[in-house]
A tleap script that builds the chain and sets N, CA, C and O, in Angstrom:
source leaprc.protein.ff14SB
mol = sequence {
  NMET PHE ARG GLN ARG LYS PRO LYS ARG PHE
  ASN TYR ASN PRO ARG PHE SER ASN GLU ASN
  GLU GLU THR SER SER ASP ASN GLU ALA GLN
  GLY SER LYS GLU PHE LEU ARG GLU TRP ARG
  GLU ALA ARG ARG GLY LYS ARG LYS SER ARG
  PRO ILE ILE SER MET ARG THR LEU LEU ILE
  VAL LEU VAL LEU LEU LEU ILE CYS MET TYR
  VAL LEU GLU ARG LYS TYR ILE CGLN
}
set mol.1.N position { 19.218 37.122 40.022 }
set mol.1.CA position { 19.744 37.707 38.815 }
set mol.1.C position { 19.196 36.981 37.578 }
set mol.1.O position { 18.572 37.618 36.729 }
set mol.2.N position { 19.413 35.667 37.456 }
set mol.2.CA position { 18.877 34.883 36.349 }
set mol.2.C position { 17.721 34.039 36.859 }
set mol.2.O position { 17.800 33.427 37.924 }
set mol.3.N position { 16.659 34.018 36.090 }
set mol.3.CA position { 15.514 33.206 36.506 }
set mol.3.C position { 15.731 31.763 36.081 }
set mol.3.O position { 16.091 31.485 34.937 }
set mol.4.N position { 15.515 30.882 36.987 }
set mol.4.CA position { 15.645 29.451 36.698 }
set mol.4.C position { 14.391 28.971 35.975 }
set mol.4.O position { 13.276 29.382 36.298 }
set mol.5.N position { 14.587 28.110 35.008 }
set mol.5.CA position { 13.442 27.530 34.299 }
set mol.5.C position { 12.858 26.400 35.118 }
set mol.5.O position { 13.584 25.652 35.773 }
set mol.6.N position { 11.547 26.280 35.078 }
set mol.6.CA position { 10.896 25.183 35.782 }
set mol.6.C position { 11.111 23.901 34.981 }
set mol.6.O position { 11.116 23.934 33.751 }
set mol.7.N position { 11.285 22.794 35.657 }
set mol.7.CA position { 11.439 21.539 34.920 }
set mol.7.C position { 10.148 21.202 34.161 }
set mol.7.O position { 9.043 21.428 34.656 }
set mol.8.N position { 10.310 20.673 32.982 }
set mol.8.CA position { 9.152 20.319 32.174 }
set mol.8.C position { 8.508 19.058 32.716 }
set mol.8.O position { 9.179 18.171 33.244 }
set mol.9.N position { 7.212 18.998 32.576 }
set mol.9.CA position { 6.480 17.833 33.037 }
set mol.9.C position { 5.923 17.112 31.814 }
set mol.9.O position { 5.238 17.715 30.988 }
set mol.10.N position { 6.214 15.841 31.704 }
set mol.10.CA position { 5.776 15.045 30.574 }
set mol.10.C position { 4.715 14.055 31.020 }
set mol.10.O position { 4.811 13.477 32.102 }
set mol.11.N position { 3.733 13.869 30.210 }
set mol.11.CA position { 2.694 12.879 30.483 }
set mol.11.C position { 2.983 11.640 29.639 }
set mol.11.O position { 2.290 11.361 28.661 }
set mol.12.N position { 3.984 10.928 30.025 }
set mol.12.CA position { 4.406 9.750 29.267 }
set mol.12.C position { 3.829 8.500 29.904 }
set mol.12.O position { 4.012 8.254 31.096 }
set mol.13.N position { 3.134 7.716 29.102 }
set mol.13.CA position { 2.649 6.415 29.550 }
set mol.13.C position { 3.386 5.348 28.754 }
set mol.13.O position { 3.314 5.344 27.525 }
set mol.14.N position { 4.085 4.455 29.418 }
set mol.14.CA position { 4.820 3.433 28.687 }
set mol.14.C position { 3.878 2.549 27.881 }
set mol.14.O position { 2.747 2.288 28.291 }
set mol.15.N position { 4.353 2.102 26.750 }
set mol.15.CA position { 3.533 1.314 25.845 }
set mol.15.C position { 3.195 -0.053 26.427 }
set mol.15.O position { 2.062 -0.520 26.311 }
set mol.16.N position { 4.158 -0.679 27.038 }
set mol.16.CA position { 3.972 -2.028 27.573 }
set mol.16.C position { 3.956 -1.978 29.101 }
set mol.16.O position { 4.785 -2.600 29.766 }
set mol.17.N position { 3.019 -1.243 29.628 }
set mol.17.CA position { 2.901 -1.088 31.073 }
set mol.17.C position { 2.088 -2.239 31.656 }
set mol.17.O position { 1.137 -2.709 31.031 }
set mol.18.N position { 2.462 -2.692 32.855 }
set mol.18.CA position { 1.728 -3.764 33.510 }
set mol.18.C position { 0.496 -3.244 34.245 }
set mol.18.O position { -0.377 -4.034 34.603 }
set mol.19.N position { 0.403 -1.946 34.476 }
set mol.19.CA position { -0.725 -1.379 35.205 }
set mol.19.C position { -2.047 -1.555 34.470 }
set mol.19.O position { -3.031 -2.024 35.044 }
set mol.20.N position { -2.062 -1.186 33.228 }
set mol.20.CA position { -3.301 -1.182 32.452 }
set mol.20.C position { -3.334 -2.327 31.451 }
set mol.20.O position { -3.769 -2.150 30.313 }
set mol.21.N position { -2.885 -3.476 31.863 }
set mol.21.CA position { -2.779 -4.604 30.938 }
set mol.21.C position { -4.150 -5.063 30.451 }
set mol.21.O position { -4.316 -5.370 29.271 }
set mol.22.N position { -5.126 -5.111 31.343 }
set mol.22.CA position { -6.458 -5.582 30.961 }
set mol.22.C position { -7.139 -4.615 30.006 }
set mol.22.O position { -7.702 -5.038 28.997 }
set mol.23.N position { -7.096 -3.337 30.307 }
set mol.23.CA position { -7.775 -2.363 29.456 }
set mol.23.C position { -7.070 -2.229 28.115 }
set mol.23.O position { -7.724 -2.021 27.093 }
set mol.24.N position { -5.746 -2.344 28.103 }
set mol.24.CA position { -5.032 -2.212 26.839 }
set mol.24.C position { -5.308 -3.399 25.928 }
set mol.24.O position { -5.387 -3.227 24.712 }
set mol.25.N position { -5.458 -4.603 26.485 }
set mol.25.CA position { -5.745 -5.761 25.639 }
set mol.25.C position { -7.136 -5.646 25.028 }
set mol.25.O position { -7.343 -6.051 23.884 }
set mol.26.N position { -8.101 -5.092 25.784 }
set mol.26.CA position { -9.439 -4.874 25.234 }
set mol.26.C position { -9.401 -3.841 24.119 }
set mol.26.O position { -10.046 -4.012 23.085 }
set mol.27.N position { -8.644 -2.767 24.328 }
set mol.27.CA position { -8.527 -1.728 23.307 }
set mol.27.C position { -7.839 -2.273 22.066 }
set mol.27.O position { -8.224 -1.944 20.944 }
set mol.28.N position { -6.820 -3.107 22.264 }
set mol.28.CA position { -6.114 -3.687 21.124 }
set mol.28.C position { -7.030 -4.586 20.316 }
set mol.28.O position { -7.019 -4.534 19.086 }
set mol.29.N position { -7.823 -5.410 20.989 }
set mol.29.CA position { -8.732 -6.317 20.297 }
set mol.29.C position { -9.762 -5.536 19.499 }
set mol.29.O position { -10.055 -5.875 18.352 }
set mol.30.N position { -10.308 -4.495 20.101 }
set mol.30.CA position { -11.299 -3.688 19.406 }
set mol.30.C position { -10.657 -2.947 18.239 }
set mol.30.O position { -11.246 -2.854 17.162 }
set mol.31.N position { -9.459 -2.424 18.446 }
set mol.31.CA position { -8.751 -1.708 17.385 }
set mol.31.C position { -8.396 -2.612 16.226 }
set mol.31.O position { -8.500 -2.207 15.068 }
set mol.32.N position { -7.973 -3.845 16.525 }
set mol.32.CA position { -7.598 -4.753 15.453 }
set mol.32.C position { -8.822 -5.206 14.665 }
set mol.32.O position { -8.744 -5.387 13.450 }
set mol.33.N position { -9.957 -5.391 15.351 }
set mol.33.CA position { -11.183 -5.759 14.639 }
set mol.33.C position { -11.620 -4.638 13.707 }
set mol.33.O position { -12.029 -4.877 12.571 }
set mol.34.N position { -11.526 -3.420 14.202 }
set mol.34.CA position { -11.908 -2.273 13.377 }
set mol.34.C position { -10.973 -2.131 12.184 }
set mol.34.O position { -11.414 -1.839 11.073 }
set mol.35.N position { -9.681 -2.338 12.418 }
set mol.35.CA position { -8.709 -2.259 11.342 }
set mol.35.C position { -8.985 -3.315 10.282 }
set mol.35.O position { -8.943 -3.021 9.087 }
set mol.36.N position { -9.269 -4.548 10.710 }
set mol.36.CA position { -9.566 -5.612 9.754 }
set mol.36.C position { -10.820 -5.308 8.948 }
set mol.36.O position { -10.863 -5.568 7.746 }
set mol.37.N position { -11.836 -4.761 9.596 }
set mol.37.CA position { -13.068 -4.428 8.887 }
set mol.37.C position { -12.803 -3.364 7.821 }
set mol.37.O position { -13.268 -3.494 6.689 }
set mol.38.N position { -12.066 -2.321 8.171 }
set mol.38.CA position { -11.748 -1.261 7.208 }
set mol.38.C position { -10.885 -1.798 6.081 }
set mol.38.O position { -11.066 -1.413 4.926 }
set mol.39.N position { -9.950 -2.678 6.398 }
set mol.39.CA position { -9.065 -3.236 5.386 }
set mol.39.C position { -9.856 -4.081 4.390 }
set mol.39.O position { -9.625 -4.003 3.184 }
set mol.40.N position { -10.782 -4.884 4.892 }
set mol.40.CA position { -11.600 -5.718 3.997 }
set mol.40.C position { -12.487 -4.864 3.109 }
set mol.40.O position { -12.663 -5.174 1.930 }
set mol.41.N position { -13.046 -3.796 3.654 }
set mol.41.CA position { -13.869 -2.896 2.849 }
set mol.41.C position { -13.035 -2.240 1.755 }
set mol.41.O position { -13.497 -2.078 0.626 }
set mol.42.N position { -11.824 -1.870 2.091 }
set mol.42.CA position { -10.955 -1.232 1.101 }
set mol.42.C position { -10.569 -2.216 0.003 }
set mol.42.O position { -10.454 -1.829 -1.160 }
set mol.43.N position { -10.372 -3.467 0.352 }
set mol.43.CA position { -9.999 -4.474 -0.655 }
set mol.43.C position { -11.147 -4.765 -1.599 }
set mol.43.O position { -10.930 -5.031 -2.781 }
set mol.44.N position { -12.380 -4.715 -1.083 }
set mol.44.CA position { -13.541 -5.004 -1.922 }
set mol.44.C position { -13.821 -3.884 -2.915 }
set mol.44.O position { -14.425 -4.113 -3.963 }
set mol.45.N position { -13.390 -2.698 -2.591 }
set mol.45.CA position { -13.648 -1.550 -3.456 }
set mol.45.C position { -12.980 -1.717 -4.809 }
set mol.45.O position { -12.129 -2.584 -5.011 }
set mol.46.N position { -13.390 -0.865 -5.719 }
set mol.46.CA position { -12.818 -0.941 -7.062 }
set mol.46.C position { -11.345 -0.554 -7.018 }
set mol.46.O position { -10.955 0.429 -6.387 }
set mol.47.N position { -10.569 -1.327 -7.682 }
set mol.47.CA position { -9.142 -1.035 -7.765 }
set mol.47.C position { -8.864 -0.345 -9.081 }
set mol.47.O position { -9.411 -0.719 -10.119 }
set mol.48.N position { -8.029 0.644 -9.035 }
set mol.48.CA position { -7.620 1.309 -10.262 }
set mol.48.C position { -6.379 0.596 -10.779 }
set mol.48.O position { -5.319 0.618 -10.153 }
set mol.49.N position { -6.534 -0.023 -11.916 }
set mol.49.CA position { -5.382 -0.705 -12.489 }
set mol.49.C position { -4.810 0.157 -13.610 }
set mol.49.O position { -5.539 0.653 -14.469 }
set mol.50.N position { -3.525 0.318 -13.581 }
set mol.50.CA position { -2.870 1.084 -14.626 }
set mol.50.C position { -2.673 0.201 -15.840 }
set mol.50.O position { -2.307 -0.966 -15.702 }
set mol.51.N position { -2.907 0.730 -17.015 }
set mol.51.CA position { -2.614 -0.067 -18.209 }
set mol.51.C position { -1.109 -0.298 -18.318 }
set mol.51.O position { -0.308 0.519 -17.866 }
set mol.52.N position { -0.746 -1.405 -18.914 }
set mol.52.CA position { 0.671 -1.755 -19.030 }
set mol.52.C position { 1.405 -0.705 -19.856 }
set mol.52.O position { 2.484 -0.249 -19.479 }
set mol.53.N position { 0.816 -0.328 -20.978 }
set mol.53.CA position { 1.407 0.712 -21.820 }
set mol.53.C position { 0.401 1.855 -21.871 }
set mol.53.O position { -0.757 1.656 -22.239 }
set mol.54.N position { 0.841 3.034 -21.505 }
set mol.54.CA position { -0.077 4.164 -21.453 }
set mol.54.C position { -0.438 4.636 -22.857 }
set mol.54.O position { 0.252 4.330 -23.830 }
set mol.55.N position { -1.510 5.370 -22.939 }
set mol.55.CA position { -1.975 5.901 -24.222 }
set mol.55.C position { -0.934 6.837 -24.822 }
set mol.55.O position { -0.739 6.860 -26.037 }
set mol.56.N position { -0.279 7.594 -23.984 }
set mol.56.CA position { 0.745 8.532 -24.457 }
set mol.56.C position { 1.890 7.773 -25.141 }
set mol.56.O position { 2.366 8.181 -26.201 }
set mol.57.N position { 2.326 6.673 -24.531 }
set mol.57.CA position { 3.406 5.877 -25.113 }
set mol.57.C position { 2.972 5.277 -26.448 }
set mol.57.O position { 3.757 5.250 -27.396 }
set mol.58.N position { 1.746 4.801 -26.530 }
set mol.58.CA position { 1.254 4.241 -27.787 }
set mol.58.C position { 1.210 5.292 -28.892 }
set mol.58.O position { 1.552 4.996 -30.037 }
set mol.59.N position { 0.793 6.509 -28.567 }
set mol.59.CA position { 0.774 7.569 -29.576 }
set mol.59.C position { 2.175 7.928 -30.058 }
set mol.59.O position { 2.382 8.156 -31.249 }
set mol.60.N position { 3.125 7.979 -29.151 }
set mol.60.CA position { 4.508 8.290 -29.539 }
set mol.60.C position { 5.057 7.200 -30.454 }
set mol.60.O position { 5.714 7.496 -31.452 }
set mol.61.N position { 4.787 5.938 -30.113 }
set mol.61.CA position { 5.256 4.826 -30.952 }
set mol.61.C position { 4.596 4.891 -32.322 }
set mol.61.O position { 5.256 4.652 -33.333 }
set mol.62.N position { 3.314 5.208 -32.373 }
set mol.62.CA position { 2.607 5.306 -33.646 }
set mol.62.C position { 3.180 6.414 -34.515 }
set mol.62.O position { 3.377 6.218 -35.714 }
set mol.63.N position { 3.450 7.569 -33.931 }
set mol.63.CA position { 4.033 8.681 -34.691 }
set mol.63.C position { 5.416 8.310 -35.199 }
set mol.63.O position { 5.744 8.589 -36.352 }
set mol.64.N position { 6.232 7.686 -34.357 }
set mol.64.CA position { 7.569 7.273 -34.795 }
set mol.64.C position { 7.493 6.238 -35.916 }
set mol.64.O position { 8.289 6.279 -36.854 }
set mol.65.N position { 6.561 5.332 -35.825 }
set mol.65.CA position { 6.377 4.329 -36.865 }
set mol.65.C position { 5.968 4.977 -38.189 }
set mol.65.O position { 6.478 4.599 -39.244 }
set mol.66.N position { 5.068 5.933 -38.142 }
set mol.66.CA position { 4.649 6.632 -39.359 }
set mol.66.C position { 5.803 7.424 -39.976 }
set mol.66.O position { 5.953 7.454 -41.197 }
set mol.67.N position { 6.611 8.059 -39.140 }
set mol.67.CA position { 7.776 8.799 -39.642 }
set mol.67.C position { 8.759 7.852 -40.299 }
set mol.67.O position { 9.281 8.145 -41.374 }
set mol.68.N position { 9.017 6.720 -39.663 }
set mol.68.CA position { 9.938 5.733 -40.252 }
set mol.68.C position { 9.407 5.199 -41.579 }
set mol.68.O position { 10.172 5.040 -42.531 }
set mol.69.N position { 8.118 4.924 -41.652 }
set mol.69.CA position { 7.531 4.445 -42.904 }
set mol.69.C position { 7.670 5.495 -44.005 }
set mol.69.O position { 7.980 5.155 -45.147 }
set mol.70.N position { 7.447 6.751 -43.677 }
set mol.70.CA position { 7.569 7.825 -44.647 }
set mol.70.C position { 9.004 7.952 -45.160 }
set mol.70.O position { 9.239 8.069 -46.362 }
set mol.71.N position { 9.962 7.926 -44.223 }
set mol.71.CA position { 11.378 8.061 -44.605 }
set mol.71.C position { 11.807 6.889 -45.472 }
set mol.71.O position { 12.472 7.097 -46.486 }
set mol.72.N position { 11.450 5.668 -45.108 }
set mol.72.CA position { 11.838 4.497 -45.901 }
set mol.72.C position { 11.174 4.506 -47.269 }
set mol.72.O position { 11.788 4.111 -48.260 }
set mol.73.N position { 9.943 4.948 -47.330 }
set mol.73.CA position { 9.257 4.999 -48.623 }
set mol.73.C position { 9.938 6.011 -49.563 }
set mol.73.O position { 10.124 5.732 -50.747 }
set mol.74.N position { 10.301 7.164 -49.037 }
set mol.74.CA position { 10.990 8.182 -49.836 }
set mol.74.C position { 12.376 7.705 -50.306 }
set mol.74.O position { 12.822 8.026 -51.408 }
set mol.75.N position { 13.025 6.947 -49.454 }
set mol.75.CA position { 14.387 6.530 -49.759 }
set mol.75.C position { 14.400 5.436 -50.838 }
set mol.75.O position { 15.250 5.484 -51.727 }
set mol.76.N position { 13.501 4.465 -50.794 }
set mol.76.CA position { 13.573 3.321 -51.700 }
set mol.76.C position { 12.621 3.407 -52.897 }
set mol.76.O position { 12.767 2.606 -53.821 }
set mol.77.N position { 11.685 4.306 -52.933 }
set mol.77.CA position { 10.728 4.329 -54.031 }
set mol.77.C position { 10.894 5.612 -54.861 }
set mol.77.O position { 9.896 6.054 -55.431 }
set mol.78.N position { 11.935 6.173 -54.964 }
set mol.78.CA position { 12.117 7.404 -55.753 }
set mol.78.C position { 11.939 7.165 -57.182 }
set mol.78.O position { 12.058 8.093 -57.983 }
savepdb mol mol.pdb
quit
C-alpha cells in the first residue's frame, strides 16, 4: 500500500580518522605551505588605506564653517 523509502547513504569520512593518518598529514603540510605562500603574497600587495577623514566630511565641515562665518558677520557688522 505505502512504499517504503530506502535509507539514505552518506559518504562521511571522519576528520580525525586513524586510517588515513599518513596521507592526511602530508595533505595538511602541503595545504598549510600553500596557505602561507598565498597569505604572504596578499600581505605584500598594495593595501588600500582609508583616509581618517573622508573628502565628503571635509566638504560638509567647510560649508558649515562658511555659513557660520556669514551669519556671524551679518550679525555683528551691521
